[in-house]
Rosetta silent file (secondary structure, phi, psi, omega in degrees, C-alpha in Angstrom):
SEQUENCE: MQPHGQPQNYQPQPQPQHYHPQMQQVPVQQHVAQPGTVIVQRQDSGGGGAVIVIIGIIVVVLIALSVIAAGVMYVWANSLAADQPESGTRNSYTADDAYESTSWNSDDELISVRWQHAEDDLNWAFVVMKLSIGDNTYDCATDASQECTISQDGWDDSIWETGEFLILSESGTNICSSTCSIDIYVTYRGTAVAGSDYVTVS
SCORE:     score description
SCORE:     0.000 S_00000001
   1 L     0.000  119.887 -177.315   -0.002    0.006   -0.010 S_00000001
   2 L   -79.115  146.669  177.671    1.722    3.265   -1.032 S_00000001
   3 L   -59.794  150.889 -179.213    1.745    6.257    1.125 S_00000001
   4 L   -67.384  137.276  176.460   -0.920    8.712    0.525 S_00000001
   5 L    90.822  -10.234 -179.873   -0.039   11.517   -1.821 S_00000001
   6 L   -96.182  139.204 -178.643    2.927    9.737   -3.533 S_00000001
   7 L   -72.545  161.268  178.096    2.586    8.729   -7.184 S_00000001
   8 L   -70.694  148.596 -174.134    2.857    5.170   -8.331 S_00000001
   9 L    65.452   25.216  179.487    6.340    3.924   -9.147 S_00000001
  10 L   -75.251  132.005  174.640    7.857    6.543   -6.871 S_00000001
  11 L  -124.524  128.406 -178.736   11.490    5.897   -5.887 S_00000001
  12 L   -64.555  138.331  178.202   13.096    7.984   -3.298 S_00000001
  13 L   -82.451  138.953  177.439   16.128    9.978   -4.588 S_00000001
  14 L   -65.149  139.196 -178.613   19.373    9.530   -2.768 S_00000001
  15 L   -72.343  135.530  178.695   20.260   12.457   -0.606 S_00000001
  16 L   -66.003  140.544  178.063   23.310   14.449   -1.838 S_00000001
  17 L   -91.444  134.521  177.788   26.363   14.062    0.330 S_00000001
  18 L   -78.600  129.174 -178.617   28.063   17.206    1.541 S_00000001
  19 L   -85.806  124.037  176.481   31.744   17.321    0.588 S_00000001
  20 L  -112.105  100.606 -179.422   34.019   18.216    3.371 S_00000001
  21 L   -64.720  135.207  179.575   37.485   18.915    1.964 S_00000001
  22 L   -88.506  139.874  177.381   40.191   17.723    4.269 S_00000001
  23 L   -69.366  126.192  177.934   43.015   20.061    5.125 S_00000001
  24 L   -84.951  127.456 -178.490   46.203   18.750    3.544 S_00000001
  25 L   -90.099  124.006  178.432   49.036   18.838    5.971 S_00000001
  26 L   -93.329  122.231 -178.318   52.274   19.965    4.536 S_00000001
  27 L   -63.432  135.156  178.913   55.168   18.398    6.305 S_00000001
  28 L  -101.805  124.458  179.965   57.391   20.976    8.010 S_00000001
  29 L   -84.963  125.051  178.629   61.056   20.282    7.936 S_00000001
  30 L  -109.082  131.043  178.951   62.753   21.009   11.188 S_00000001
  31 L   -91.658  112.894 -179.067   66.460   21.441   11.299 S_00000001
  32 L  -109.165  124.739  179.465   67.750   19.761   14.363 S_00000001
  33 L   -67.963  128.992  177.876   71.328   20.269   15.221 S_00000001
  34 L   -80.739  155.081  177.529   73.154   17.007   15.456 S_00000001
  35 L   -55.234  137.009  178.966   75.509   16.443   18.322 S_00000001
  36 L    84.300   -1.026  179.267   78.908   18.025   17.645 S_00000001
  37 L   -89.590  131.730  179.516   77.482   20.453   15.048 S_00000001
  38 L  -107.895  124.370  179.758   78.418   24.138   15.452 S_00000001
  39 L   -94.785  118.016 -178.062   75.984   26.667   14.012 S_00000001
  40 L  -107.695  129.255  177.226   77.807   29.825   12.850 S_00000001
  41 L  -101.727  119.487 -179.322   75.900   32.991   12.176 S_00000001
  42 L   -69.797  137.294  179.440   77.594   35.226    9.653 S_00000001
  43 L  -117.753  165.551  179.936   77.989   38.812   10.667 S_00000001
  44 L   -65.584  132.899 -179.408   78.678   41.934    8.760 S_00000001
  45 L   -96.245   28.689 -177.116   82.387   42.323    8.055 S_00000001
  46 H   -68.198  -21.041 -179.934   82.334   46.106    7.886 S_00000001
  47 H   -64.193  -33.542  178.895   84.763   46.372   10.847 S_00000001
  48 H   -62.369  -37.742  178.593   87.660   45.145    8.707 S_00000001
  49 H   -63.586  -38.460  179.401   87.211   48.044    6.323 S_00000001
  50 H   -63.827  -39.914  179.829   87.413   50.508    9.225 S_00000001
  51 H   -64.083  -40.750  178.960   90.720   49.002   10.360 S_00000001
  52 H   -62.636  -40.789  178.507   92.167   49.335    6.857 S_00000001
  53 H   -62.200  -43.031 -178.872   91.138   53.002    6.761 S_00000001
  54 H   -64.433  -43.419  179.486   92.818   53.690   10.117 S_00000001
  55 H   -61.967  -40.455  177.739   96.024   51.982    9.003 S_00000001
  56 H   -61.243  -41.512  179.275   95.997   54.039    5.808 S_00000001
  57 H   -63.649  -42.721 -179.907   95.643   57.260    7.776 S_00000001
  58 H   -62.832  -43.135  178.564   98.550   56.315   10.044 S_00000001
  59 H   -61.519  -44.533  179.463  100.783   55.572    7.045 S_00000001
  60 H   -62.586  -40.388  179.488   99.913   58.901    5.413 S_00000001
  61 H   -64.832  -42.940 -179.729  100.662   60.793    8.657 S_00000001
  62 H   -63.333  -41.744  178.306  104.030   59.052    9.054 S_00000001
  63 H   -63.230  -42.023  179.756  104.984   59.880    5.470 S_00000001
  64 H   -62.705  -42.209  179.043  103.975   63.505    5.978 S_00000001
  65 H   -63.444  -39.584  178.823  106.065   63.741    9.172 S_00000001
  66 H   -63.193  -41.820  179.376  109.080   62.260    7.357 S_00000001
  67 H   -64.286  -42.734  179.877  108.758   64.803    4.554 S_00000001
  68 H   -62.613  -44.429  179.436  108.471   67.664    7.059 S_00000001
  69 H   -61.647  -41.319  178.370  111.530   66.443    9.017 S_00000001
  70 H   -63.560  -38.415  178.653  113.557   66.174    5.793 S_00000001
  71 H   -65.248  -41.602  178.814  112.544   69.711    4.856 S_00000001
  72 H   -62.744  -44.636  179.232  113.568   71.060    8.251 S_00000001
  73 H   -63.607  -36.813  179.032  116.971   69.335    8.025 S_00000001
  74 H   -64.377  -45.020  179.720  117.473   70.712    4.505 S_00000001
  75 H   -64.198  -41.771  179.464  116.718   74.250    5.624 S_00000001
  76 H   -62.227  -43.924 -179.291  118.988   73.870    8.667 S_00000001
  77 H   -64.653  -40.990  178.948  121.858   72.543    6.522 S_00000001
  78 H   -64.943  -39.364  178.758  121.449   75.362    4.018 S_00000001
  79 H   -63.805  -42.068  179.134  121.394   77.908    6.838 S_00000001
  80 H   -64.486  -42.225  179.869  124.561   76.437    8.314 S_00000001
  81 H   -66.176  -35.385 -179.193  126.269   76.446    4.933 S_00000001
  82 H   -67.235  -26.299  179.860  125.168   80.049    4.316 S_00000001
  83 L   -78.664  -10.704 -178.273  126.873   81.108    7.556 S_00000001
  84 L  -101.702  141.024  174.178  130.214   79.771    6.311 S_00000001
  85 L   -64.401  140.724 -175.131  132.382   81.543    3.743 S_00000001
  86 L   -69.644  -35.217  178.618  132.366   79.650    0.474 S_00000001
  87 L  -150.316  122.636  179.011  136.125   79.836   -0.074 S_00000001
  88 L    67.681 -173.365 -179.949  138.731   81.093    2.357 S_00000001
  89 L  -156.953  154.292  175.733  138.152   83.712    5.007 S_00000001
  90 L   -90.727    3.294  175.590  139.245   87.235    5.802 S_00000001
  91 L   -63.065  153.665  172.742  140.023   86.251    9.377 S_00000001
  92 E  -141.172  147.900 -174.424  143.616   86.588   10.559 S_00000001
  93 E  -124.044  166.230  171.546  145.286   85.110   13.643 S_00000001
  94 E  -132.011  143.340 -176.311  148.367   85.644   15.752 S_00000001
  95 E  -123.723  142.241 -178.053  150.398   82.899   17.452 S_00000001
  96 E  -140.428  166.943  172.946  152.691   83.080   20.495 S_00000001
  97 E   -62.520  138.982 -178.388  154.665   80.857   22.821 S_00000001
  98 L   -77.136   -0.119  176.906  152.343   79.163   25.269 S_00000001
  99 L    65.076   19.154  170.775  154.734   80.099   28.125 S_00000001
 100 L  -109.799  131.077 -175.981  155.092   76.549   29.278 S_00000001
 101 L   -64.358  138.786  176.834  158.612   75.259   29.266 S_00000001
 102 L   -77.696  156.425 -176.951  159.301   72.552   26.732 S_00000001
 103 L  -150.447 -174.305  175.773  160.633   69.198   27.925 S_00000001
 104 L   -84.077    2.628  175.181  161.304   65.650   26.845 S_00000001
 105 L   -72.374  171.636 -178.518  157.731   64.834   27.676 S_00000001
 106 L  -118.072   27.136  177.904  155.164   64.330   24.929 S_00000001
 107 L  -138.375   28.174 -178.387  152.341   66.487   26.307 S_00000001
 108 L   -72.204  144.122  168.821  153.855   70.002   26.466 S_00000001
 109 E   -79.552  126.638 -173.309  151.772   73.057   25.623 S_00000001
 110 E  -108.357  -50.739 -168.085  153.583   74.757   22.769 S_00000001
 111 E  -135.017  139.275  169.379  151.618   77.562   21.081 S_00000001
 112 E  -106.465  137.695 -177.507  148.668   79.825   21.908 S_00000001
 113 E  -126.635  132.063  175.425  146.601   81.089   18.972 S_00000001
 114 E  -140.040  159.390  179.254  144.033   83.901   19.020 S_00000001
 115 E   -75.983  134.608  171.124  142.225   85.903   16.393 S_00000001
 116 E   -91.667  -36.541  174.601  143.680   89.254   15.433 S_00000001
 117 E  -146.038  129.425 -177.230  140.728   89.947   13.128 S_00000001
 118 L  -143.555  124.477  173.454  137.699   87.666   12.863 S_00000001
 119 L  -111.503  -23.906 -173.070  134.469   87.961   10.903 S_00000001
 120 L  -123.997  142.504  163.794  133.584   84.295   10.529 S_00000001
 121 L   -80.486  128.909 -175.259  133.236   81.258   12.754 S_00000001
 122 E  -101.328  129.677  176.988  135.196   78.539   10.925 S_00000001
 123 E   -74.343  125.622 -177.050  133.924   74.969   10.762 S_00000001
 124 H   -61.645  -21.115  179.895  136.708   72.611   11.852 S_00000001
 125 H   -64.289  -19.775 -179.090  135.682   70.184    9.150 S_00000001
 126 H  -112.306    7.183 -178.830  137.227   72.600    6.615 S_00000001
 127 E  -100.527  134.663  172.417  140.249   73.730    8.661 S_00000001
 128 E  -118.816  127.051  179.748  143.714   72.218    8.192 S_00000001
 129 E  -132.677  126.777 -179.428  146.353   73.118   10.786 S_00000001
 130 E  -132.847  151.362  171.793  149.916   71.798   10.745 S_00000001
 131 E  -118.917  147.373  176.946  153.162   72.431   12.623 S_00000001
 132 E  -143.153  141.527  174.176  156.584   71.772   11.192 S_00000001
 133 E  -130.707  111.102 -176.170  160.118   71.755   12.516 S_00000001
 134 L    62.778 -124.298 -178.000  162.727   71.246    9.814 S_00000001
 135 L   -91.065   -1.505 -176.690  161.657   68.252    7.779 S_00000001
 136 E   -96.296  128.203 -179.681  159.142   67.026   10.353 S_00000001
 137 E  -120.384  138.224 -176.624  155.484   67.949    9.921 S_00000001
 138 E  -127.073  127.983  176.640  152.796   67.332   12.542 S_00000001
 139 E   -82.332  144.750  177.897  149.044   67.409   11.982 S_00000001
 140 E  -114.000  143.691 -179.218  146.815   69.097   14.553 S_00000001
 141 E  -146.434  159.210 -179.321  143.276   68.076   15.433 S_00000001
 142 L   -77.211   -7.611  172.565  140.616   68.952   18.022 S_00000001
 143 L  -114.975 -171.244 -177.489  140.773   65.374   19.309 S_00000001
 144 L   -94.084   26.946 -175.750  143.738   63.175   20.252 S_00000001
 145 L   -83.633  -12.100 -176.695  143.930   61.484   16.845 S_00000001
 146 L  -122.629  178.133 -178.464  147.032   63.430   15.666 S_00000001
 147 L   -71.479  -19.117 -177.686  150.485   64.358   17.018 S_00000001
 148 E  -126.831  131.394 -179.261  149.223   67.826   17.966 S_00000001
 149 E  -105.132  137.195  177.132  146.049   68.543   19.931 S_00000001
 150 E  -102.923  117.881  176.053  143.998   71.762   19.567 S_00000001
 151 E  -101.504  136.711 -176.295  142.338   72.852   22.824 S_00000001
 152 E  -115.838  156.519  174.295  139.494   75.378   22.644 S_00000001
 153 L  -118.254   11.272 -179.990  137.883   77.723   25.161 S_00000001
 154 L   -86.993 -172.162 -176.909  134.690   78.427   23.207 S_00000001
 155 L   -91.409  -30.346 -174.539  131.186   76.979   23.520 S_00000001
 156 L  -114.645  111.350 -176.839  130.966   74.998   20.288 S_00000001
 157 L   -73.162  -11.147 -177.935  133.740   72.467   19.696 S_00000001
 158 L   -84.064  -11.097 -177.759  132.668   71.984   16.040 S_00000001
 159 E  -132.653  154.792  171.907  133.734   75.530   15.035 S_00000001
 160 E   -92.088   99.361 -170.926  136.652   77.877   15.565 S_00000001
 161 L   -75.770  155.662 -175.147  134.714   80.745   17.077 S_00000001
 162 L   -67.206  -25.906 -175.529  135.583   84.397   16.520 S_00000001
 163 L  -104.002   10.660 -174.796  136.039   85.112   20.238 S_00000001
 164 L  -109.129  162.820  173.217  138.071   82.118   21.379 S_00000001
 165 E  -119.527  158.993 -174.773  141.770   81.295   21.653 S_00000001
 166 E  -118.647  153.178  170.358  143.479   77.964   21.085 S_00000001
 167 E  -121.427  125.192  176.368  146.299   76.036   22.735 S_00000001
 168 E  -100.502  122.850 -175.542  148.358   73.698   20.572 S_00000001
 169 E  -127.124  158.456  172.113  149.904   70.867   22.556 S_00000001
 170 E   -67.730  146.641 -179.343  151.894   67.720   21.993 S_00000001
 171 L  -134.912   78.531  179.029  149.742   64.593   21.869 S_00000001
 172 L    81.972    2.941  179.634  151.908   61.522   22.478 S_00000001
 173 L  -131.640  131.865  179.007  154.739   62.898   20.326 S_00000001
 174 L   -82.296   94.723 -177.159  157.710   64.910   21.529 S_00000001
 175 L   -78.067  -42.962 -178.248  157.598   67.732   18.982 S_00000001
 176 L  -142.356  130.195 -178.611  159.956   70.090   20.783 S_00000001
 177 L  -117.648    0.976  178.688  162.186   69.390   23.806 S_00000001
 178 L  -147.900 -137.833  175.321  164.208   72.648   23.986 S_00000001
 179 L   -87.552  125.332 -176.251  164.115   75.965   22.130 S_00000001
 180 E  -135.862  147.261  169.764  162.442   75.470   18.747 S_00000001
 181 E  -101.107  114.562 -173.635  161.235   77.584   15.851 S_00000001
 182 E  -109.196  121.638  175.760  157.919   76.055   14.841 S_00000001
 183 E   -81.213  144.493  179.954  156.330   76.922   11.507 S_00000001
 184 E  -118.532  135.802  179.487  152.504   77.138   11.436 S_00000001
 185 E  -131.342  117.210 -177.795  150.394   76.315    8.424 S_00000001
 186 E  -130.383  128.453  173.413  146.595   77.008    8.504 S_00000001
 187 E  -128.711  155.579  174.029  144.105   76.747    5.653 S_00000001
 188 E  -132.305  119.765 -174.158  140.346   77.042    5.415 S_00000001
 189 L    52.190   40.690  176.020  138.544   75.378    2.479 S_00000001
 190 L    82.503   -0.351 -178.888  141.916   75.058    0.756 S_00000001
 191 E  -114.060  134.795 -177.893  142.870   78.748    1.120 S_00000001
 192 E   -62.499  138.311  176.317  145.584   79.925    3.491 S_00000001
 193 L   -93.466  130.758 -178.165  144.443   81.838    6.566 S_00000001
 194 E   -65.216  141.327  178.531  146.458   84.992    7.216 S_00000001
 195 L   165.717 -168.354 -178.844  148.512   84.948   10.400 S_00000001
 196 L   -62.460  136.392  179.123  151.819   84.221   12.050 S_00000001
 197 L   -84.304  -31.497 -177.614  154.171   82.072    9.976 S_00000001
 198 E  -153.867  164.875  177.371  156.221   80.712   12.876 S_00000001
 199 E  -140.339  138.509  173.063  156.636   80.871   16.644 S_00000001
 200 E   -97.933  122.692 -179.630  159.732   80.376   18.771 S_00000001
 201 E  -118.402  152.403  179.300  159.024   78.284   21.832 S_00000001
 202 L  -149.701    0.000    0.000  161.310   77.302   24.659 S_00000001
């Protein structure tokens, strides 16, 4: 017996099924540090550039200081050279017995030398001073390197100053042991300096 109100040969229609899409799970890869693994995080290397800049500045400063020092030395050397006569000098000296008795010793004071007229301080590097007795010639120096020593009373031992006097003494060599006539030979930059030709000492 069919239900009331339904037509003959009625077949119920299947109910539509609602589709529920399933969420697809995407596997997430996790990086797990293995034992003994060191993870290094790279950092900006801008600090190295700063160090290079600082080193460059230091080098430039050192070069600049070297150039300045060289310039100062050049000016000083030119100034020193300008204070010296280029050839010879108009200075003139006088020489006398040093008033110390001569002996057979080898350290007697023989001659005193002073300027009679002096305009220039003479650099000892360009001065040649010799003593001679007969055929024997003795070189004089401001140190003890020669047979005759030059003693100074000035402030600067590198120059023969206009206001100083000198003492010429034996230096390990017996130049004169009695009364002697000693010839004096003085040049400056290869030119003879005017002065006494000889001195008699006793």
